[in-house]
C-alpha positions, 0 to 999 in steps of 0.5 A, a space after each residue: 129421620 121422619 124429617 127426611 122422608 114423607 110418610 107413604 100413608 099420609 101422601 097417599 091420603 092426601 092423593 099426592 105423589 111421593 117425592 124424595 126431599 131435595 139434596 139440600 133439604 137432606 143436608 140442612 136437616 142432617 146438619 141441624 141434627 148433628 149441631 143439636 147432638 154436638 151442643 148436648 155436650 156444651 163444655 166440649 163444644 165451647 172449648 173445641 170452638 175456642 180452641 180453633 179460634 186460638 189455633 187460627 190466631 196463632 196462625 195470623 200472628 205467624 203471618 204478622 211476624 213474617 210481615 214485620 220481619 220483611 216490612 212487606 211481602 212483595 209490596 203487600 203490607 200487613 193489612 193487605 196480607 191479612 185481608 187475603 188471610 181473612 178471605 181464605 180463613 172464612 172460606 176454610 171455615 165454611 169448607 169445614 162446615 160443608 166438607 170437614 167429614 171428608 177426612 173420615 172417608 177412608 174409615 167409612 169405607 174400610 169399616 163398611 159404614 158406607 154400606 148403610 149409606 147405600 141402603 138409605 134413601 138419602 144421597 150417600 155423599 150427604 150422609 158422609 158430609 153430615 156424619 158428624 157436625 164439625 165443631 172446630 168449624 164453629 170457632 173457624 167461622 167466628 174468627 174468619 168473619 172477625 178478621 175479614 170484617 176488621 181487615 175489609 174496613 182497614 183495607 184500601 178498598 172503596 167499598 160499594 154494594 157491588 164490591 161487597 157482593 163480590 167479597 161475599 161471593 168470593 168467600 163462598 167460592 173459596 169454600 167451594 174451591 177447597 171442598 172441590 179439591 178435597 172431595 175429588 181427592 177423597 173419591 180416590 178412596 173407592 179405588 185406593 182404599 186410603 186417599 188420606 195422604 193425598 188429602 194431607 198433601 192438599 191441605 198442607 199446600 192450602 195452609 202454607 200458601 193460602 194466606 199470602 199473595 201468590 204473585 211473590 212466587 215464581 211464575 211456574 208455581 203460580 200456574 201450578 197453584 192456579 191450573 193444577 191445584 186451584 189455590 189461587 181462586 180461593 183468596 189471592 185472585 179475589 183479594 187482588 181484584 178488590 184491592 186493585 192490584 190486577 197488574 200482579 195477576 198472572 192470568 187474565 182479569 176476567 178469569 180472576 173475576 170469575 173466581 166464585 163461579 170457578 169454585 162452584 163448577 169445580 165443586 159440581 164436577 167433584 160431586 159428579 166424580 164422587 158419584 162415579 167412583 161409588 161404582 168401584 166401592 167394594 164392601 169389606 164384608 163381601 
């Protein structure tokens, strides 16, 4: 891991203070190492990526069948619903690259692998998130970008530089929203030992409701998916803003506009929560 730490001897020779690499640099280096390892098995890499694309294609086809059967969903046509799906799908793909390894938290804690994370000069969370490259995320990214690009062109939106910037920010914010929820729930592993049921429930909610305009749901459910499990910020709010359907929002317009910032704030809070919960970690070797 020579890329992660500067040699004390070389730093001393140069008369420089020894500074640990930034967290972002640690993450980037470890992701690059993981990607290099994953691509050593090219057939597996390609087939896994293609499989992920096929899975997402089937999901989008199901959404298309639903819209075709009813003509529209709450007045949203297929292109508009697919636009929501595109934001959600691309954000989910970035979430997979960022936080796909959170599903292994229970295994890491139970097997004592986390002991090694605490001894290395790298943030334990960074080590957890980069323990293995998430190959399926590659296919998800390809599919999400294609769907989002096509639906963005077809959607009734007068695109300007500002709207394009908001769309990009919304996709990144969507990734942080989902990652924040999953990270916060994974943090419970240090107390419960197995938080996978919580992760499964949250993932199922994101998968089930994420591709659809939440305005078609009862208002109480909409509030639940905004203020308890913040799914609305992941796709519906940004899509409603860009499509000019702000009259269907069940929150103030400024809050929907702040969706990208909400994602960043939620993720920052989840990272802090994770580090606080580490205090409750008990090594299985003790």
